[in-house]
N, C-alpha and C positions, 0 to 999 in steps of 0.2 A: 120856055125851059124852067124859068124861074117860078112861075106859077103853079107848074106841075110840081115841083119840088114843095112849095108851100101849101098845097092842097090837104084837107083833111083825110088823114087815112081812116079807112072805117074798119079799123081794127081797136080792140081794147087794150090798154096797157096791161102788163110792163112790155116795152118796146124793147128795152136793154133787157136782155135775158141771162146773160153770163159774162164774168170777166175772169180770167185767170193770168196767172203770171208764166211768161216765157222766159225761163233762166238765161237761154241762149243768147237774149236780147241785153244781158247786163254785162258791162264791162268790167266794173269794180264793185264787188260786192261789199266792201266796207265802207262806201260813199253812201251819203243820204241822196235818196230816201230807201235805197235798196238794203240797207243796214238795219232797218226796223225788224224787232224780233217776229212779228207777224207774217213777215213777207218769206215764208218757207217755199221752197222749189214749187211745191204742190198746191200754194195757194189758189183759191177760187172762190168766187161768190156767185151765187145762182140768184135771181130776182123770180119769184113766183107769185109775188103780190104787186098790186099798183104802189104801194106805199111799203118802203123799208125804213126802219129806223135803226140806227146805230148807236150804242151807248159804250161808254168806257171811260177809264180815268186819263187826266191832261196826260199828254205824251205817249199814249198808246199808239197814235198815228191815225185818228179818225179824221181829222183835217187833210193830213196828207192823202189818205185814200181818198176822200172826195174831191181833192184838188185833181188827182189823178185820172179819176171817173169824168170830172168836168171837161179836161181836156180831150179825153177820148171822145166826149160829145160835141166838140167843137168849140167850146167856151174858153174864154183866158182863165188863167189860174188865179188871178187875181178877183174874179166874179165879172157878172154880166152875162149877155147873151151872145149867140153866134154873130160874129162880125163886129162885137165891141172889143175894145182895146182901152179900157178905163184908167190904166196905171202904166206909167213908162218904166219897164222893167231894164232899161238900158245901163242904169248905174246901181241896180240894185245888189246889195251885198248879202241880203238874207237868203237862206235856202229855204225853196218852196217845193211843193210836192207835185207840181206839174210833169217834171222829168220822170214821174212813176208810170205815167202813160206810154213812154217809150219800151217799157218791158210788160205792158199788158196787151192782151189780145181780148176782143170783145165780140160777143153774138148778138145781133140785132134781129127782130122781127116785127116791124122792119126798121130801118135807121131812120130815127127821127133826129130833125136839125133845128127844132124849134124849142124854146124852152128859156130857161134862166138858171144861173149859178150865183146863189146869194151867199156871201161871207160877210158876217157882222163886221169883221174887221176893216172891210173896204167898202162899206156901204156909203161913206160920205164921198170918198173918191168916185164910185159909180154914179151917185145922184148928181155930182156936179158934173161928170160927164155927160149925162142925159140932159141937163139944162143946156150945156154948151152944145150939143147936137141939136138941140131943138130950136136954136137962133134962127130967126128968118123964116120959120116953118110954123108960126102961131106962137101963143104963150107957153113957156117952159112948163115941165111938170111941177118943177120947185117942190120937192119933197123935204128939202131942209128949212123950209119955213115953219115946220110943224115940231112938236116935241120929238124927242128922240124915238119913243115908243109909237106914236101916231105915225111919224114919218116912214117907219117900218111897215105899219100896218096898211097905210095908203098905197106904199111901194107894192106889197103883195097883192093887194086888190086889183091893182092896174095891171101888173105884169103876169099873174099867175091864172088866167082864167082860160087860156087857149090851149089846145093841144100841144103837148110837148113832154120833156123831160126837164123836171125840176129839182135842183140839188139846193138843199138848205144846210148851212154850216153853222149850227147853234142860232136859230133863229130867234130865241127866247132871250138872247142878251139884253135887249132893251125893252121887254115886255113885262110888265107887272102881272100878277096872277090873273086879273080881270082880262087884260090884253092876250094872254095867252089862251084864254077861253074864246076870246073871238078868232085867233088864229086856229084852234081847232075847228071852229065853223068854216073858216076859209077853207082848211083842209077838207071838209066835208063836201063842200062846193065844188073842189077840185076833183074828188073822188067820183062822185055820183054821175058825171056823163061819161066815166071809164075811160077818159082821153088824157089824162094826165098821171105820168109816172112820177112819184116823188121818194127821194133817196134823202134822208136826213140824218145828221149827226146832233145829239141833244144832250143835256146834262138835266133836262126838265121832267121829272116823274109824270107831270101832268101830259106834257106831249107824248111821253112813253106810252101811255096808256090809251092811244088813240086806238078804237076798235078795229079789228081785221088787218092791223098791220104786222109786217114780219118784223120783230124785235129781235135784235142781235147784239151780244156782248162782245166787244173787241178786247182782246187781251194779247200777251206775247205769243200765247199758244194758236191765236187766231180767231175766227168769228164762230159764236156758238150761240144757237136759240136760247132765250132767257124770257122769264116773265117779269112784269113790272116788280112785283113783290120781291123778288129774288135778286134786284139790282141793288149795288151798294147805295145807289141815290136815294132810293125809296127807303131803304134800311135807315138811312141817317137822318132822313127827315121824319120819319115814324118816331124815332127817338126823341128829336127834337120837339115835335108836336105833343108827345106824351108828357115831357117836363122841360120846357124851354129853359127855365132858369137853372135847373140841375144840370142839363146837358151843357149849356154854355161854361158853367163852373167847372165841370168835368173836363172839357175840351182845354180850358185855359191852365188847369193843374197839370195836364200831362207833360 
């Protein structure tokens, strides 16, 4: 049975086709995460491309949404793959978005159980977890012996090449512009076999510009299609690049 579940599905991504909010599953609308402004009763999100990129300001709920989707896919809200529990939540006091999954419904074609949820915030916990899990079964992956950015890229290269659904929450966090270009190449290698679905939240205009991806802006009104040049991120970077000194001086004087 296990080998049957893990066999390659001969269908192209996307596998997760749609998610939507079921208000009847919400006990307390005032409680986090259900109080987030974008979670209207008619909230839904369709996936019609293998790569979906979500942008928006801090605090709009991008990470919460990704955490909810990750739990729907069978991953721990702190990151990792199916069956991994890299973080002990028993004494956690912070609110996380995994509870959103309780009020979400999903349409799959078919349901894919392989893949990975990457959260920049928990990368080190996940990396240590993988090292511990590998003890007695050969040398550990040892992602932490590399620089922050190199460890990220090595992790992506090793974990993101097989069929599955891959959720990235701000993967650019430790990547220089040159390393972000390497990450774009990795995304192309993931896309070409048509067996990987990627859902990513980012603040990087470079990653937002990935060709053929569906780019969505999250705000209190919901999710709407947007072009890279219409994002606030791109507009700010354009102003900075046009006049770095003047831009910084103007910001500090506000």
